[in-house]
Each structure stands twice: as C-alpha cells, then as structure tokens.
N, C-alpha and C positions, 0 to 999 in steps of 0.2 A: 517403607513410610508408613507412619500412623494414619490409619484409614480416614480419621476425622480431619486431618490436614490435606490429604490428597485432593487435588482439584478434579472436579468433573470434566472441565474443559478448559484447555489454555488456548486462547484466541489471539494469534498473531495477525493483528490489524496492521498492515504495512502500508508505507507509501511507496509507490513504484520508483525504481532507480536509486534504492537505497541498499543494494546488495542483500535485499530481503530473503531471497531464495538460498543464498549462502548462509544467512542466519538459520533459516528453516532447516537446512541440511544438518547443520552443526547441532542444533537444539533437539530437533525431532527424529531424525532418520533412524536411530538406534534405540529409542526409548522403550524400555520394556512395559508391558501392560498398557499399550496404547492402540489408538485406532486414528488413522490420518483422514481428514477431509480437506481436499485440496481445491481451492477456487470454486467453490460452489455457484458463484455468481459471474463466472467468465462469459456465459452467453448473455447474461445481463448487459455487460459492457458492449458487446457486439451490437445488440439492439437499441442501445441508448444513444449511439454516435448520431443518428439523424435527429434525435431530440435536442440535442445540444449544439446545433448551428446556430448562426446569427439570426436567420430567418425564423426559425422555430422559437428561440428565446424571445425575439421580438413580439412573437404572437402569443407569449405566455404558454409555450409548449401545449399546444391544443390537446384536450382530453382525448379526442378521437384518434390521436396519433400514438398514444402511449400503451395501447393494448398489448402489443408484441413485447415490449419491455417488461410490463407488469407480469405478463406470463412467465418470463424468463426468471424474474425475481422469485415469483411464487413456486417455480420448479426448484430453485435453490434452497428456498426455505423448507420445502418438503425433504429435499435431500439431507438438509442439516438436521431436520427433526428425527429423521430415520437413522442418521449416524449417531446421533446423541442416544436415542434410545437403545441402540444396539450396544454402544459402548457401556452404557450403564448396566445393561443386562449382563454383559461379560466382565463387570467389575474393572473396566479400563477407563483411562483418560482420553477424552477426545482431543486430538491435536488439529487445530484448525488454521488455515492461512488464506487471507483474503484481503483485497484492497477496498476500503469503504466506499470509494468512489464507484465501485462497479455496481453497488446496490443503493445508489444515491437517490433520495427522495427528490423528485423534480421540483417540488416547491422550494425546497432548500437550495437548489441550484439557481432557481430565479432570484431568491433573496441575496445569494452571494454576487450575482451579476449585477443587479440593480435594486439596492435594498429601499431606494426612494419609490420606485414604482411598485415594488413587492415588499412591504414592510415586514420586519421580522416579528415573530411572537415576543411579547415581553414576559412570557411565563418562565419557568425554570429551564435550565438547558436542555435543548432538544436533540432527540436522537437524529442525526442527519441521514440516516438511511432508511430503507423500507423494511428493515428486518424487525420483527416484533420483540417486545421486551422479555417475553418468556424465553427467548433464546439468548438475547443479549445479557440478561440478569439471571439466567439459570443459576441456582444455588451452587456455591463453590466454583464460580467462574473466575479465571485469572486472565485479563487482558495485557498483551504485549504491544506497544506501539513503537513503530520505527520512524527515524526522521534523519534528515541530513541538510546541510546548508542548501538553500534553494539555488545557489550559483551552480550546483553541481547536479541537482535534479532537473531543473527546467530545460536546459540545453540538450541534455541526454535524451529527455522525454521527447522534445521537439523533434529532434532528429529522427526518432522511431515513428512518431505520429504522422510526420509530414512526408518523409522520404522513403521510409521502408515499405515495400509493396506488399509484405506479408500482413500489414496491419489492416484491421477492419475497416478503418477510414476508407481505404482504397477500394474495398469491395462494397462500400455503402452505395445504395441507391439515392442517397441525398445529394443533390446538386450542390458543389461547393464545400463538401464536408472536408476535403483535403486541406481547404485553406480556412477552416473555421477556428480563429484564434480563441473565440469564446469557448469552444468545446475543449481545446488544448488546455486553456485556463483552469477549466473545472477538474481536470485531473492531474495537474502538475503541482498544485499548491498544497500547503500544509494545514490549511483551515480545516480540513475534514479530520485530520489527526488530533487537532485542538478540540474540536467539537465532540469527538468520541471521548477524548480525555475528560472533558468537562462534564459530559453525560454520566460517565461512570463515577466521577467524583460526587455528582449530586446524589448518587445512589450509594454513597460510602463505600465504594470500591475503589482501590489504588491501583492504577494500571502501572505496569512496569514501562517507562519511557527510555528508550535505548536509541543512543546516537551510532550511526553506522561506522564512524571513525573508531568507536571502541570495540565493537565485535569483529571488525575487519582486521584488528591488529593485536587482539589478545585473547588467547585460549583461556587464561584465568578469568577474564571478563565473562565470557561465554558460559563457563562452569558456574560463575556467580549467578548469572540470569537463571540457569537450571534450578539452582537451589531455592532461589526467590520465587520461581514459578511453581514449586512443588515438584520439579521433575528430577530425575538422578543425575547429577553432576557428572559422575563416572561414565555415563552413556553419551555424553558429548562426543562428537566425532570431529576429527581435524584432517583425516586422511581418507580417501576413497578411490575407486577405480573410475577412470575416464569412461564416459558413456561412448561405445563404439559409433561411428558415423552412420553405419547402417540403422542402427537403433534411433539415432537422432532424427534420421530421414522420415521415420514413422510418426514423429511428433507433429502436432498442430503447427503450421508455419510460423505463426506469432510466438508460440511457446518456443520453438526451436531458435528462432532469432534472439529472443530476449534472454535465454538461458544458455546459449552456446558457449559463453566464456566459462561458466561453471560447470557445464557438462564436459568440456574439454579438460577441465582441470583434474588434478589428483589429490588436492587438499589445500587447506588454508595456507597461503604463502605470506607470512607476516611481514617479510621484508618488502615484498611488493605492495602489500596493503598500505604498510606505513608511508611508502614513497607516494601512493595514489591518493592518500587524505592529507599530506602536509598542506597548511594553509587554510585547512577547514575549520580552524578554531576560532570560533566566534567572529570578531570583527577583522581577523586578519586577510580576509578575502578581498583582493584588488579588483573591484568591478571595472575599473577604467581599462585595465590590462585585459580582463576576460572579454569586455565588450568589443575590443578590437579583434580578439580571435573569433568571436561569434560573427563579426562582419565579414571576416575572411571565408568562413565556413558556409554562413547561411545568407549573407547579403545584409545591406544596411537595414531595410524594414523589418526583416525577422530579428536581427540583433536588437533593435529597439524594443521590439515586443518582449523579448527575453529579458532585457535589462528591466523594463517595467515590472514584469511578473517576479522577477527576483527580488526587486525592491518591496514589492508588495508583500511578498512572503517573509520579509525579515522579522516582523513583529510576532508572527506565529512561531518562527524559528526560535526566537528568544525566548518565548513562553515555554516552549517545550524544553529547551536546553537548561532552562533554570530547574527543571523538575525531572531531568535525566537522571538515571542511576549512575552514580559515581563509578569510576574505575578502581578506586581504593578498596 
C-alpha cells in the first residue's frame, strides 16, 4: 500500500454485544505490518462500576470517589501512547479495539442520565471519553464504529451484567451495584457510538459505521471494510482453530464468558449468522413479542426496563443506520 494512504492507527470503537470480537478477529488477526492494542481501558470499566450506581449519580459522582477510575484511564492512555509510538517507529499500523464506555467522561454520564440537572455543553460535538484528542485525532487515524439493533444489545448485556458472576458488578464493593439500572443504561446504549461519530465528523474525519448483521453474514463485506480502512483485504480471515479449553481457563473470567462462543468456534458460520440476525432490519423487530420473551427470562420489572432502554435507543440506532457502510 502507498505509504501516504496507510493509516497510522485503525480504531475499532465497538458497542458491546455486537459480535465486535468476531469482527476484530476477521479484520485484524492476520494483518501484516501491524501492532495490536486490545482493550487498554478494561480496568477503567472495573473501577467505574461504583461510580455509575443510582446513589453515586444522584450525588453527581463525587470527585473524591473518582480517583481509582481516573488512574485506570491514565494507565490506559499511557499504554496507548507507548503502543502508538512503537508502531510508528516500526512503520506499522496500530490496530486498536475498545468500547468507548470504558473510558467514559463522568460528566458525560451525568448529562446522559439527567440533562435537566446537568445541562450539556452548547459547543461543538464533545468527545464523550477521557481520552485526549492527540490520540483520538492522531494524523491518519481511521475509526470504525459497530452497532446493532438495541433489541438485541440490551437484553444480552443485561443478562451478563446482572446475572453472570464473572462480571465486575458482582465483585464491586458498591452496595446495590448488581441492581443499578442506571449503570446498565450507561453501557448498553448507542448514544456513545453516535457521540464518537459526531466528534470525528466535527474534525472532518469520516468513521466507518458498520452494522453487525453485515459483517456477521458476509465475507465480502468484511473485505470491503478492510479496503476502506486501509488494511489488506486478502489478510481478512474467516477460519481459525478453536481455543483449547485449558487455554480459555487462563483468561480473565469476564473475558472467558464474553468470548466463549468465539473461542469455541472454528470460523465464520454464515448460515448461522444469517439465521441469528433475521428480523434485525430496521423496523422489522417486534418489541411486543420480544418483551414477552424478556418477561419469561428476567421477570416483569426487568422486561419493562429493557423495553424502555430499547425504545430510548432507537433514535441513535436509526441515526447510525442511515450512515452505515452498505453491503453493495
């Protein structure tokens, strides 16, 4: 590739529960002349859980409670700076994957939850994270944003956040963190994907917006994304070896749970992916039917919360869908 067109970094800013690690594997795992940086803000997520409870939000996330979280984000920023410097020194492209919520600016969280109490800025589109602009806007940066219909994001994330004991919520010292619907809302919506998109557009950078149903069902689409991102389409992979169970047992418990389906797999199964995403096309999702399923699985109160979150996310979903990369 022409050195002038080669990206310095490709930033996969993903929404959780969008098969984003599948996309990461297909796009990134065999790219030549590249260096991988994987979830530098994972510890940030673990330390933000106590900050995003109803009680903490009601108090405005007191400054004295934020120190551990800020330190985790600072550590992630330093790791990113080092990785980018090393990649540039070696004439490689940095391949980065993270969820923007993991580095979320607490003030942005407050604005999202209660914009009447915490008015948003009237200035240009705001970076919703604590990541500095010199990293987000480094020359020749190419962002990729994933999304999916919220009716499939919210219940999947809810199940993990509330019921799976490997999750950091269950090891949090914060009383009632397991039942913090506010905290769940902050990490299951598409608002941050939209904010990241608007931030980049305000700086004349066009992110690649990709819908999970496209990359789950089309190798051709994945190769197209490689090309648009300045990566080698021929290096995209659709087959791999399953990770042995003994190796999976060495993983962080959260990572093991969230990636088990991918780690047990041996490649992209287009026929299964297509079956799994039927009905995700725009307005074809039947929320009445799905809500009854949620009631059976989670109970009436939780199903009501999930329904409200899904409906609240539809505007951002439609916004992203209008800007998605087409499959043609």
